[in-house]
Structure formats: structure tokens, C-alpha cells
Backbone as CSV, one residue per row, in Angstrom:
resi,resn,N_x,N_y,N_z,CA_x,CA_y,CA_z,C_x,C_y,C_z
1,MET,-38.794,22.323,-10.383,-39.761,23.365,-10.468,-39.223,24.511,-11.383
2,THR,-40.094,25.085,-12.194,-39.676,26.146,-13.091,-39.512,27.456,-12.328
3,GLN,-38.514,28.207,-12.688,-38.201,29.464,-11.950,-39.288,30.548,-12.168
4,ALA,-39.217,31.563,-11.342,-40.173,32.619,-11.417,-39.966,33.423,-12.734
5,THR,-41.074,34.039,-13.204,-41.027,34.844,-14.394,-41.753,36.177,-14.103
6,ILE,-41.601,37.095,-15.055,-42.294,38.384,-14.967,-43.562,38.369,-15.787
7,THR,-44.673,38.749,-15.180,-45.940,38.794,-15.932,-45.980,40.013,-16.841
8,PRO,-46.942,40.015,-17.797,-47.032,41.129,-18.746,-47.171,42.494,-18.113
9,ASP,-47.807,42.568,-16.925,-47.939,43.869,-16.273,-46.844,44.183,-15.288
10,GLY,-45.752,43.412,-15.331,-44.563,43.730,-14.568,-44.470,43.048,-13.222
11,ARG,-45.515,42.265,-12.845,-45.480,41.548,-11.572,-44.654,40.263,-11.734
12,GLN,-44.212,39.708,-10.628,-43.446,38.467,-10.657,-44.374,37.270,-10.388
13,ALA,-44.406,36.355,-11.348,-45.159,35.088,-11.139,-44.126,34.012,-10.652
14,GLY,-44.553,33.220,-9.723,-43.621,32.267,-9.114,-43.494,30.994,-9.937
15,PRO,-42.903,29.974,-9.338,-42.733,28.691,-10.025,-44.071,28.039,-10.320
16,VAL,-44.000,26.956,-11.079,-45.243,26.232,-11.416,-45.869,25.624,-10.198
17,LEU,-47.109,25.980,-9.948,-47.870,25.447,-8.812,-48.631,24.176,-9.166
18,MET,-49.251,24.226,-10.364,-49.985,23.046,-10.872,-49.628,22.830,-12.328
19,ASP,-49.385,21.559,-12.659,-48.976,21.207,-14.000,-49.895,20.101,-14.493
20,LEU,-50.653,20.407,-15.572,-51.563,19.419,-16.121,-50.946,18.873,-17.405
21,ARG,-50.748,17.570,-17.440,-49.997,16.964,-18.563,-50.841,15.966,-19.321
22,ASN,-51.118,16.270,-20.554,-51.765,15.375,-21.495,-53.084,14.829,-20.946
23,ILE,-53.938,15.770,-20.478,-55.194,15.397,-19.828,-56.235,15.040,-20.881
24,THR,-56.815,13.848,-20.730,-57.905,13.397,-21.566,-59.045,12.903,-20.650
25,LEU,-60.251,13.436,-20.858,-61.439,13.099,-20.020,-62.558,12.672,-20.961
26,ARG,-63.122,11.487,-20.675,-64.222,10.992,-21.455,-65.428,10.714,-20.582
27,PHE,-66.587,10.896,-21.204,-67.868,10.512,-20.586,-68.511,9.500,-21.575
28,GLY,-68.379,8.224,-21.274,-68.857,7.217,-22.243,-68.086,7.386,-23.574
29,GLY,-68.807,7.571,-24.648,-68.168,7.756,-25.939,-67.855,9.174,-26.305
30,VAL,-68.107,10.111,-25.361,-67.883,11.534,-25.625,-66.565,11.967,-24.961
31,THR,-65.696,12.555,-25.766,-64.425,13.089,-25.242,-64.576,14.548,-24.912
32,ALA,-64.593,14.884,-23.637,-64.797,16.285,-23.193,-63.473,17.067,-23.268
33,ILE,-62.376,16.386,-22.958,-61.035,17.000,-22.994,-60.089,16.043,-23.708
34,LYS,-59.346,16.547,-24.665,-58.493,15.705,-25.474,-57.029,16.135,-25.433
35,ASP,-56.206,15.422,-24.655,-54.735,15.590,-24.664,-54.322,17.019,-24.478
36,ILE,-54.797,17.639,-23.399,-54.468,19.048,-23.116,-53.371,19.142,-21.992
37,SER,-52.394,19.983,-22.216,-51.363,20.303,-21.267,-51.204,21.780,-21.073
38,PHE,-51.152,22.209,-19.802,-50.782,23.597,-19.478,-50.429,23.636,-18.018
39,ASP,-49.879,24.748,-17.547,-49.522,24.882,-16.144,-50.097,26.172,-15.595
40,ILE,-50.144,26.221,-14.283,-50.557,27.415,-13.531,-49.434,27.803,-12.602
41,ARG,-48.943,29.025,-12.739,-47.808,29.491,-11.933,-48.305,30.131,-10.639
42,GLU,-47.521,29.981,-9.599,-47.846,30.562,-8.286,-47.944,32.079,-8.441
43,GLY,-49.031,32.654,-7.925,-49.246,34.099,-7.920,-49.819,34.700,-9.157
44,GLU,-50.138,33.888,-10.167,-50.709,34.477,-11.383,-52.229,34.338,-11.420
45,ILE,-52.816,35.057,-12.378,-54.226,34.899,-12.706,-54.261,34.213,-14.062
46,ARG,-54.756,33.001,-14.110,-54.725,32.154,-15.277,-56.188,31.960,-15.777
47,ALA,-56.476,32.385,-16.954,-57.823,32.293,-17.502,-57.952,31.074,-18.420
48,ILE,-59.151,30.422,-18.378,-59.487,29.360,-19.278,-60.724,29.807,-20.070
49,ILE,-60.593,29.945,-21.378,-61.700,30.512,-22.164,-61.991,29.558,-23.354
50,GLY,-63.137,29.830,-23.984,-63.525,29.038,-25.132,-65.038,29.127,-25.342
51,PRO,-65.528,28.741,-26.486,-66.950,28.791,-26.756,-67.741,27.835,-25.832
52,ASN,-69.068,27.946,-25.811,-69.849,26.990,-25.053,-69.602,25.583,-25.543
53,GLY,-69.425,24.634,-24.603,-69.187,23.282,-24.981,-67.761,22.964,-25.266
54,ALA,-66.860,23.890,-24.961,-65.416,23.708,-25.262,-64.761,22.803,-24.273
55,GLY,-65.365,22.576,-23.090,-64.763,21.713,-22.059,-64.173,22.469,-20.930
56,LYS,-64.475,23.749,-20.782,-63.866,24.579,-19.743,-64.264,24.121,-18.347
57,SER,-65.540,23.938,-18.109,-65.984,23.533,-16.810,-65.455,22.138,-16.449
58,SER,-65.381,21.299,-17.418,-64.830,19.925,-17.200,-63.388,20.057,-16.761
59,MET,-62.647,20.971,-17.396,-61.249,21.171,-17.059,-61.133,21.720,-15.621
60,LEU,-61.997,22.665,-15.245,-61.994,23.168,-13.897,-62.299,22.089,-12.895
61,ASN,-63.191,21.177,-13.259,-63.530,20.022,-12.388,-62.373,19.045,-12.272
62,VAL,-61.557,18.944,-13.308,-60.338,18.098,-13.211,-59.346,18.772,-12.262
63,ILE,-59.168,20.095,-12.402,-58.225,20.815,-11.582,-58.664,20.680,-10.108
64,SER,-59.940,20.803,-9.842,-60.450,20.730,-8.460,-60.497,19.333,-7.897
65,GLY,-60.307,18.309,-8.707,-60.318,16.961,-8.259,-61.689,16.289,-8.317
66,PHE,-62.692,17.019,-8.820,-64.026,16.443,-8.879,-64.147,15.396,-9.985
67,TYR,-63.409,15.655,-11.119,-63.334,14.626,-12.171,-61.936,14.048,-12.166
68,VAL,-61.803,12.761,-12.449,-60.512,12.073,-12.543,-60.349,11.727,-14.030
69,PRO,-59.351,12.297,-14.718,-59.202,11.987,-16.133,-58.771,10.567,-16.399
70,GLN,-59.181,10.039,-17.545,-58.755,8.710,-17.929,-57.287,8.605,-18.316
71,GLU,-56.757,9.737,-18.844,-55.357,9.767,-19.265,-54.717,11.077,-18.780
72,GLY,-53.418,11.056,-18.585,-52.694,12.267,-18.203,-52.350,12.290,-16.714
73,GLU,-51.583,13.298,-16.344,-51.109,13.451,-14.998,-51.373,14.864,-14.491
74,ILE,-51.616,14.982,-13.175,-51.779,16.268,-12.529,-50.725,16.369,-11.454
75,TRP,-49.888,17.408,-11.546,-48.833,17.605,-10.533,-49.174,18.890,-9.803
76,PHE,-49.152,18.827,-8.479,-49.464,19.984,-7.618,-48.384,20.161,-6.596
77,LYS,-47.806,21.301,-6.535,-46.665,21.659,-5.622,-45.532,20.638,-5.733
78,GLY,-45.294,20.175,-6.954,-44.163,19.275,-7.177,-44.459,17.788,-6.973
79,TYR,-45.681,17.440,-6.669,-46.026,16.021,-6.442,-47.153,15.614,-7.365
80,ARG,-47.055,14.391,-7.801,-48.167,13.903,-8.692,-49.393,13.601,-7.824
81,ARG,-50.521,14.138,-8.274,-51.768,14.048,-7.492,-52.624,12.904,-8.050
82,GLY,-53.064,12.035,-7.150,-53.995,10.962,-7.497,-55.399,11.322,-7.217
83,PRO,-56.342,10.377,-7.357,-57.757,10.617,-7.023,-57.884,11.040,-5.539
84,MET,-58.777,11.971,-5.268,-58.908,12.519,-3.894,-60.369,12.700,-3.571
85,LYS,-60.659,12.685,-2.278,-61.981,13.009,-1.762,-62.022,14.576,-1.616
86,PRO,-63.233,15.127,-1.538,-63.383,16.588,-1.428,-62.587,17.213,-0.318
87,TYR,-62.635,16.600,0.893,-61.950,17.161,2.021,-60.417,17.132,1.818
88,GLU,-59.936,16.159,1.054,-58.523,16.110,0.743,-58.112,17.215,-0.195
89,VAL,-58.988,17.511,-1.109,-58.777,18.668,-2.043,-58.631,19.967,-1.242
90,ALA,-59.583,20.147,-0.290,-59.561,21.364,0.507,-58.279,21.467,1.321
91,ARG,-57.862,20.317,1.873,-56.639,20.328,2.727,-55.371,20.612,1.890
92,LEU,-55.438,20.282,0.600,-54.313,20.625,-0.259,-54.190,22.102,-0.531
93,GLY,-55.292,22.843,-0.316,-55.294,24.280,-0.546,-55.946,24.715,-1.830
94,ILE,-56.960,23.969,-2.263,-57.711,24.240,-3.487,-59.147,24.574,-3.076
95,ALA,-59.627,25.806,-3.432,-60.998,26.204,-3.158,-61.589,26.751,-4.419
96,ARG,-62.959,26.779,-4.504,-63.588,27.252,-5.717,-64.933,27.875,-5.470
97,THR,-65.359,28.628,-6.465,-66.746,29.084,-6.538,-67.414,28.387,-7.707
98,PHE,-68.740,28.516,-7.803,-69.459,27.768,-8.810,-70.251,28.681,-9.768
99,GLN,-70.463,28.150,-10.961,-71.240,28.885,-11.966,-72.638,29.124,-11.451
100,ASN,-73.256,28.086,-10.855,-74.530,28.256,-10.166,-74.243,28.346,-8.662
101,ILE,-74.646,29.493,-8.083,-74.265,29.773,-6.692,-74.665,28.642,-5.785
102,ALA,-73.746,28.219,-4.908,-73.936,27.097,-4.019,-73.761,27.594,-2.559
103,LEU,-74.741,28.313,-2.038,-74.713,28.816,-0.655,-75.898,28.241,0.140
104,PHE,-75.871,28.447,1.486,-76.999,28.023,2.312,-77.886,29.224,2.523
105,ASP,-79.023,29.244,1.773,-79.889,30.420,1.755,-80.449,30.788,3.127
106,GLY,-80.705,29.785,3.993,-81.315,30.084,5.275,-80.308,30.545,6.314
107,MET,-79.020,30.472,6.027,-78.018,30.898,6.993,-77.559,32.319,6.679
108,SER,-77.043,32.995,7.708,-76.557,34.373,7.509,-75.261,34.354,6.673
109,VAL,-74.927,35.542,6.184,-73.672,35.761,5.469,-72.487,35.263,6.307
110,LEU,-72.471,35.711,7.544,-71.391,35.302,8.445,-71.256,33.790,8.582
111,ASP,-72.378,33.133,8.797,-72.321,31.673,8.984,-71.921,30.951,7.730
112,ASN,-72.387,31.458,6.550,-71.958,30.848,5.294,-70.455,30.968,5.129
113,ILE,-69.894,32.093,5.442,-68.445,32.237,5.288,-67.693,31.383,6.271
114,MET,-68.236,31.244,7.505,-67.622,30.369,8.520,-67.486,28.937,8.050
115,THR,-68.393,28.468,7.228,-68.325,27.073,6.729,-67.048,26.865,5.924
116,GLY,-66.510,27.929,5.357,-65.269,27.836,4.656,-64.052,27.526,5.524
117,ARG,-64.234,27.710,6.859,-63.162,27.456,7.809,-63.196,26.025,8.404
118,LEU,-64.229,25.273,8.101,-64.459,24.002,8.776,-63.246,23.080,8.644
119,ASN,-62.650,23.073,7.484,-61.516,22.158,7.274,-60.233,22.606,8.030
120,LEU,-60.268,23.822,8.576,-59.113,24.340,9.346,-59.337,24.149,10.848
121,MET,-60.535,23.689,11.251,-60.817,23.530,12.641,-60.378,22.136,13.123
122,LYS,-59.619,22.070,14.211,-59.019,20.792,14.649,-59.647,20.246,15.935
123,ALA,-60.453,21.035,16.645,-60.987,20.545,17.899,-61.938,19.392,17.661
124,ARG,-62.014,18.481,18.672,-62.889,17.331,18.564,-64.328,17.732,18.601
125,ILE,-65.190,16.859,18.039,-66.609,17.223,17.878,-67.302,17.446,19.211
126,TRP,-66.935,16.656,20.274,-67.625,16.849,21.532,-67.292,18.195,22.190
127,SER,-66.052,18.677,22.011,-65.676,19.975,22.573,-66.310,21.110,21.746
128,GLN,-66.524,20.863,20.450,-67.198,21.863,19.646,-68.660,21.973,20.060
129,ALA,-69.248,20.839,20.339,-70.665,20.833,20.716,-70.813,21.595,22.062
130,LEU,-69.882,21.422,22.958,-69.995,22.123,24.264,-69.433,23.586,24.227
131,TRP,-68.733,23.883,23.107,-68.049,25.170,22.955,-67.191,25.459,24.180
132,TRP,-66.232,24.555,24.365,-65.426,24.534,25.613,-63.930,24.397,25.262
133,GLY,-63.122,25.053,26.053,-61.683,24.883,25.931,-61.144,25.318,24.605
134,GLY,-60.403,24.347,24.001,-59.769,24.616,22.716,-60.750,24.919,21.618
135,ALA,-61.936,24.336,21.661,-62.927,24.609,20.622,-63.421,26.034,20.671
136,GLU,-63.526,26.578,21.902,-63.961,27.978,22.027,-62.880,28.912,21.488
137,ARG,-61.616,28.645,21.868,-60.537,29.524,21.364,-60.444,29.445,19.863
138,GLU,-60.557,28.212,19.337,-60.427,28.002,17.885,-61.509,28.728,17.137
139,GLU,-62.739,28.670,17.620,-63.846,29.327,16.903,-63.633,30.849,16.953
140,ILE,-63.209,31.351,18.030,-62.972,32.812,18.126,-61.877,33.228,17.133
141,GLU,-60.822,32.478,17.058,-59.749,32.788,16.094,-60.262,32.726,14.661
142,ASN,-61.061,31.659,14.339,-61.605,31.576,12.990,-62.601,32.684,12.693
143,ARG,-63.379,33.091,13.680,-64.315,34.195,13.527,-63.578,35.469,13.191
144,GLU,-62.454,35.672,13.853,-61.695,36.867,13.576,-61.157,36.899,12.135
145,GLN,-60.747,35.746,11.603,-60.301,35.657,10.218,-61.430,35.950,9.259
146,VAL,-62.617,35.451,9.593,-63.794,35.677,8.727,-64.179,37.142,8.718
147,GLU,-64.078,37.772,9.907,-64.427,39.207,9.986,-63.476,40.037,9.100
148,LYS,-62.221,39.637,9.027,-61.262,40.349,8.176,-61.665,40.221,6.718
149,ILE,-62.098,39.030,6.287,-62.573,38.810,4.927,-63.821,39.650,4.654
150,ILE,-64.729,39.693,5.607,-65.944,40.488,5.434,-65.565,41.972,5.214
151,ASP,-64.620,42.502,5.969,-64.153,43.866,5.831,-63.488,44.043,4.437
152,PHE,-62.692,43.069,4.064,-61.923,43.141,2.825,-62.869,43.211,1.598
153,LEU,-63.969,42.463,1.653,-64.898,42.405,0.541,-66.059,43.423,0.695
154,GLU,-65.998,44.240,1.759,-66.933,45.340,1.941,-68.380,44.864,2.046
155,ILE,-68.594,43.847,2.888,-69.945,43.311,3.061,-70.307,43.352,4.572
156,GLN,-69.795,44.353,5.276,-70.084,44.445,6.705,-71.563,44.618,6.995
157,ASN,-72.227,45.431,6.171,-73.617,45.768,6.404,-74.585,44.602,6.197
158,ILE,-74.108,43.493,5.574,-75.068,42.404,5.355,-74.595,41.144,6.110
159,ARG,-73.667,41.271,7.016,-73.011,40.126,7.639,-74.035,39.239,8.376
160,LYS,-75.099,39.807,8.943,-76.098,39.037,9.623,-77.359,38.753,8.828
161,THR,-77.364,39.125,7.573,-78.526,38.918,6.671,-78.543,37.502,6.139
162,PRO,-79.687,36.838,6.151,-79.763,35.511,5.474,-79.451,35.657,4.016
163,VAL,-78.637,34.723,3.520,-78.169,34.821,2.091,-79.324,34.827,1.126
164,GLY,-80.383,34.068,1.464,-81.556,33.994,0.514,-82.170,35.324,0.211
165,ARG,-81.939,36.341,1.066,-82.550,37.655,0.835,-81.642,38.574,-0.013
166,LEU,-80.457,38.140,-0.330,-79.539,38.995,-1.056,-79.725,38.992,-2.510
167,PRO,-79.417,40.146,-3.205,-79.432,40.155,-4.664,-78.263,39.283,-5.169
168,TYR,-78.365,38.984,-6.468,-77.422,38.043,-7.122,-75.971,38.468,-6.960
169,GLY,-75.669,39.701,-7.209,-74.292,40.172,-7.209,-73.637,40.012,-5.843
170,LEU,-74.427,40.288,-4.763,-73.879,40.097,-3.429,-73.701,38.648,-3.043
171,LYS,-74.604,37.809,-3.544,-74.417,36.352,-3.323,-73.099,35.913,-3.908
172,LYS,-72.761,36.382,-5.072,-71.484,36.048,-5.719,-70.289,36.449,-4.819
173,ARG,-70.428,37.632,-4.223,-69.368,38.107,-3.360,-69.254,37.286,-2.100
174,VAL,-70.388,36.845,-1.567,-70.373,35.986,-0.361,-69.716,34.643,-0.678
175,GLU,-70.019,34.137,-1.878,-69.413,32.850,-2.282,-67.882,33.007,-2.411
176,LEU,-67.469,34.139,-2.955,-66.041,34.399,-3.003,-65.430,34.435,-1.588
177,ALA,-66.150,35.093,-0.672,-65.672,35.185,0.700,-65.526,33.830,1.351
178,ARG,-66.529,32.923,1.106,-66.422,31.593,1.673,-65.225,30.844,1.147
179,ALA,-64.937,30.990,-0.158,-63.780,30.332,-0.713,-62.474,30.858,-0.122
180,LEU,-62.415,32.194,0.075,-61.227,32.819,0.650,-61.029,32.386,2.131
181,ALA,-62.133,32.098,2.783,-62.029,31.680,4.213,-61.244,30.395,4.383
182,ALA,-61.193,29.581,3.329,-60.423,28.326,3.401,-58.905,28.539,3.213
183,GLU,-58.503,29.795,3.016,-57.078,30.100,2.830,-56.438,29.295,1.718
184,PRO,-57.004,29.346,0.515,-56.513,28.491,-0.589,-55.154,28.942,-1.138
185,ARG,-54.388,27.939,-1.591,-53.225,28.250,-2.398,-53.591,28.573,-3.823
186,ILE,-54.659,27.907,-4.297,-55.168,28.169,-5.627,-56.677,28.307,-5.560
187,LEU,-57.205,29.413,-6.102,-58.639,29.720,-6.078,-59.220,29.550,-7.480
188,LEU,-60.233,28.703,-7.634,-60.870,28.421,-8.883,-62.180,29.198,-8.962
189,LEU,-62.359,30.006,-9.977,-63.571,30.810,-10.159,-64.269,30.417,-11.451
190,ASP,-65.488,29.885,-11.316,-66.243,29.458,-12.512,-67.254,30.524,-12.853
191,GLU,-66.899,31.292,-13.882,-67.699,32.436,-14.405,-68.141,33.359,-13.268
192,PRO,-67.169,34.025,-12.598,-67.510,34.909,-11.492,-68.316,36.124,-11.860
193,MET,-68.318,36.504,-13.184,-69.087,37.715,-13.594,-70.452,37.350,-14.214
194,ALA,-70.770,36.079,-14.342,-72.003,35.693,-15.039,-73.211,36.318,-14.369
195,GLY,-74.086,36.909,-15.200,-75.346,37.466,-14.686,-75.224,38.812,-13.999
196,MET,-74.018,39.409,-14.001,-73.836,40.680,-13.283,-74.008,41.856,-14.232
197,ASN,-74.441,43.018,-13.631,-74.468,44.244,-14.374,-73.056,44.846,-14.431
198,VAL,-72.908,45.966,-15.109,-71.600,46.541,-15.297,-70.972,46.955,-13.973
199,GLU,-71.743,47.565,-13.088,-71.164,48.006,-11.811,-70.714,46.810,-10.950
200,GLU,-71.510,45.746,-10.965,-71.142,44.532,-10.234,-69.902,43.883,-10.778
201,LYS,-69.789,43.878,-12.131,-68.568,43.331,-12.742,-67.335,44.100,-12.343
202,GLU,-67.477,45.435,-12.329,-66.302,46.270,-11.953,-65.869,45.990,-10.548
203,ASP,-66.853,45.822,-9.608,-66.534,45.518,-8.245,-65.847,44.141,-8.126
204,MET,-66.390,43.148,-8.841,-65.820,41.824,-8.735,-64.403,41.776,-9.334
205,CYS,-64.178,42.489,-10.419,-62.850,42.568,-11.000,-61.850,43.174,-10.004
206,ARG,-62.261,44.218,-9.326,-61.420,44.878,-8.323,-61.057,43.914,-7.198
207,PHE,-62.073,43.186,-6.736,-61.834,42.231,-5.625,-60.908,41.089,-6.074
208,ILE,-61.067,40.575,-7.286,-60.210,39.488,-7.749,-58.776,39.937,-7.826
209,LEU,-58.600,41.147,-8.364,-57.227,41.701,-8.420,-56.625,41.891,-7.043
210,ASP,-57.478,42.411,-6.135,-56.990,42.640,-4.727,-56.643,41.325,-4.042
211,VAL,-57.449,40.275,-4.243,-57.142,38.958,-3.652,-55.807,38.444,-4.159
212,ASN,-55.619,38.577,-5.461,-54.368,38.133,-6.060,-53.190,38.934,-5.591
213,ASP,-53.374,40.258,-5.446,-52.254,41.170,-5.103,-51.977,41.156,-3.617
214,GLU,-52.978,41.277,-2.756,-52.781,41.423,-1.346,-52.578,40.062,-0.608
215,PHE,-53.326,39.043,-1.040,-53.181,37.759,-0.426,-52.159,36.892,-1.128
216,GLY,-51.774,37.241,-2.340,-50.873,36.437,-3.140,-51.476,35.120,-3.607
217,THR,-52.823,35.090,-3.654,-53.533,33.874,-4.057,-53.457,33.638,-5.551
218,THR,-53.106,32.427,-5.929,-53.107,32.025,-7.351,-54.550,31.827,-7.752
219,ILE,-54.939,32.318,-8.938,-56.313,32.226,-9.403,-56.388,31.635,-10.752
220,ALA,-57.310,30.694,-10.953,-57.657,30.204,-12.254,-59.134,30.422,-12.447
221,LEU,-59.507,31.001,-13.566,-60.915,31.387,-13.743,-61.402,31.101,-15.162
222,ILE,-62.689,30.772,-15.230,-63.445,30.653,-16.482,-64.272,31.917,-16.613
223,GLU,-64.242,32.548,-17.732,-65.047,33.761,-17.902,-65.348,33.987,-19.411
224,HIS,-66.603,34.378,-19.674,-66.979,34.641,-21.081,-66.778,36.079,-21.518
225,ASP,-66.711,36.969,-20.550,-66.520,38.383,-20.889,-65.071,38.618,-21.293
226,MET,-64.850,38.797,-22.570,-63.482,38.904,-23.036,-62.750,40.143,-22.554
227,GLY,-63.486,41.229,-22.334,-62.863,42.417,-21.786,-62.293,42.139,-20.426
228,VAL,-63.085,41.415,-19.582,-62.619,41.016,-18.239,-61.403,40.142,-18.364
229,VAL,-61.452,39.148,-19.209,-60.350,38.184,-19.341,-59.059,38.875,-19.728
230,MET,-59.120,39.766,-20.695,-57.926,40.418,-21.193,-57.367,41.425,-20.171
231,ASP,-58.258,41.987,-19.360,-57.782,42.977,-18.329,-57.187,42.270,-17.093
232,LEU,-57.792,41.156,-16.724,-57.382,40.530,-15.469,-56.214,39.597,-15.570
233,SER,-56.167,38.849,-16.699,-55.304,37.629,-16.750,-53.847,37.984,-17.082
234,ASP,-52.987,37.133,-16.506,-51.555,37.131,-16.858,-51.359,36.241,-18.069
235,ARG,-52.039,35.060,-18.064,-51.942,34.120,-19.188,-53.316,33.539,-19.413
236,VAL,-53.559,33.104,-20.682,-54.859,32.571,-21.069,-54.638,31.268,-21.827
237,VAL,-55.397,30.227,-21.477,-55.435,29.025,-22.282,-56.827,28.950,-22.958
238,VAL,-56.859,28.624,-24.234,-58.078,28.641,-25.033,-58.442,27.239,-25.446
239,MET,-59.674,26.850,-25.209,-60.133,25.507,-25.565,-61.245,25.590,-26.649
240,ASP,-61.324,24.583,-27.462,-62.417,24.507,-28.450,-62.701,23.045,-28.754
241,TYR,-63.927,22.614,-28.500,-64.287,21.169,-28.658,-63.306,20.237,-27.972
242,GLY,-62.936,20.606,-26.758,-62.086,19.722,-25.962,-60.613,19.779,-26.257
243,ARG,-60.202,20.600,-27.250,-58.795,20.716,-27.640,-58.241,22.062,-27.139
244,LYS,-56.937,22.125,-26.952,-56.271,23.384,-26.672,-55.898,24.014,-27.997
245,ILE,-56.352,25.231,-28.259,-55.997,25.888,-29.526,-55.166,27.167,-29.329
246,GLY,-54.912,27.566,-28.062,-54.123,28.701,-27.785,-53.642,28.719,-26.325
247,ASP,-52.508,29.336,-26.104,-51.970,29.413,-24.760,-50.886,30.480,-24.744
248,GLY,-51.101,31.536,-23.903,-50.092,32.585,-23.844,-50.630,33.791,-23.158
249,THR,-49.930,34.922,-23.360,-50.406,36.168,-22.784,-51.704,36.590,-23.488
250,PRO,-52.436,37.531,-22.847,-53.650,38.072,-23.537,-53.369,38.570,-24.931
251,ASP,-52.264,39.300,-25.108,-51.946,39.818,-26.474,-51.665,38.678,-27.450
252,GLU,-50.968,37.674,-27.021,-50.665,36.551,-27.855,-51.923,35.787,-28.291
253,VAL,-52.824,35.587,-27.347,-54.092,34.906,-27.578,-54.951,35.744,-28.515
254,ARG,-54.969,37.077,-28.238,-55.808,37.956,-29.019,-55.425,37.955,-30.501
255,SER,-54.147,37.725,-30.808,-53.670,37.756,-32.190,-53.521,36.361,-32.821
256,ASN,-53.911,35.326,-32.096,-53.831,33.937,-32.603,-54.934,33.700,-33.630
257,PRO,-54.610,33.413,-34.902,-55.637,33.256,-35.923,-56.659,32.141,-35.619
258,GLU,-56.214,31.044,-35.030,-57.158,29.954,-34.720,-58.085,30.362,-33.603
259,VAL,-57.632,31.145,-32.643,-58.491,31.658,-31.603,-59.488,32.634,-32.137
260,ILE,-59.044,33.515,-32.987,-59.917,34.507,-33.604,-61.079,33.783,-34.355
261,SER,-60.726,32.763,-35.103,-61.711,32.074,-35.918,-62.684,31.283,-35.002
262,ALA,-62.190,30.626,-33.989,-63.049,29.769,-33.139,-63.838,30.519,-32.100
263,TYR,-63.240,31.605,-31.576,-63.877,32.181,-30.348,-64.195,33.689,-30.518
264,LEU,-63.235,34.414,-31.036,-63.454,35.863,-31.045,-64.266,36.307,-32.272
265,GLY,-64.299,35.471,-33.327,-65.003,35.796,-34.543,-64.087,36.391,-35.551
266,VAL,-64.365,36.103,-36.809,-63.513,36.589,-37.915,-64.062,37.879,-38.476
267,GLU,-63.194,38.853,-38.620,-63.622,40.136,-39.187,-63.923,40.023,-40.678
268,HIS,-65.057,40.475,-41.102,-65.488,40.404,-42.481,-65.433,41.787,-43.107
269,ALA,-65.039,41.834,-44.360,-64.992,43.145,-45.022,-66.377,43.623,-45.352
């Protein structure tokens, strides 16, 4: 394992948590990801950026275990990871939010967040159905953890509101809460600021930084807002047409000529 390093803002990033080596992903005759390697260090905020169609979401799906690449290796916590089922991914400590919100509209905010704890509940199904003995104690303990997350994300006043009645920005916050309820080692955020106004973006940025700082959660995110990416991230990997064209600190990426040409735009006289 690689030793800890100091991030650009002076924080300490831990050893490599996930290492993606020579990843290639194809869909029929289309190559979505071509021979890409990069790592994610424990405790850092790692951004994945690139133009539309660059392969960012495909890469996030590889990291989350939803896609299995045809070539390359994925190492997580020092072990090579093979194909997994969704519940196995969750048990490894990987949680995510989605570009298109995936919540249960008819359920309350509290109940939606509680679903993030399901993989942590060990009581047998019959005792859960009767809400008896260990199942009762377990649910109370999990409820306490969810209430802490609700307080942390400042959504106490909507905790009993059906999610379907909430505005878009609050739905995004609830989805973040559900992912946090799973107590992930690595949190994957797919365009967490998409569709938000300026005030909502500022709130989400604050919460992401607080999650990383207070919980120590490693975060990998896709985001199109370059101001957000440069402010939040410790390191940035840049993709274009399925290739990696840049990898480094925000300042290094910002000054990379190939990145400027492909993503940021070339300054014209």
C-alpha cells in the first residue's frame, strides 16, 4: 500500500484505497473506456471530469461494480476485486448517488434514509416482521444513526414528508443522506450539483466537504461545474472519448494543454 500524502490544501490523504489498473470497457463494438489507470486515496475527494460522452459515468459504474470491464484489474483495500452482486458491493463499503434521483417518492424522508441501513441489519426476517427482541433493538439503534444524519444534513423539518413532495435540491440531499446511512468507506457522487441553483450548490458543496472532513469518508465524484470541481477536489482525473488525458491536482489539470483543448476550451485572441 502507498503511504499517506499531503493534499494541496494541507490535509493528509491516506494510502491507496482503490486502484484501477488498465481498465477497458466495451459495449459491442464501442469502446467506452480505453486502458485507463488511476487510484483513489483514503480520505481524499477525487473528481472525474470530461466532456459529454467521455466515459465518466461508465467509469463510475465500473468503480461501483455495476459494470465489469473486459480488461484490467480493480484493487480495493489491497485485494483484487472480482465481479460482485449489488449487496456485495454495499458490504464492501461502497455507496453512491445517481445522476437521475433514485428515491421512493411515496415514502417519507426518514424511511428513505432507513433503507440505506438495510445491509447493516442482521436480525432474521421473522423477528423483523414481529419487531421483537434483537430486531427491535437493532432498528432502534439504526434509527438513532439515521437521526444523526438527518441533523447533520439539516433536514429535520422534512423528516416525515413524502419524498415526492420535495423540491429537487432537497431530494438530492435526501439521496446523499441515504448513501451516508450505509456508512461507506468510499462514496460515489454522480453529478451531485446537476440542476441546482447557486444557493443549492453552495449548500451541497458545504455538505460534501463536511462529510469528507468530519466522517473521513473518501469521495469520488463526477461534476460538470468546473468551479465546484476545482474548489472541492484534492485530485482530478480527466477523460475524453474514453481515454485519460490528465491526472493530478486541480492546478496541474487546469494548466494541462490537452485538458484545456479538450474540456476547458482554448483561449482565442
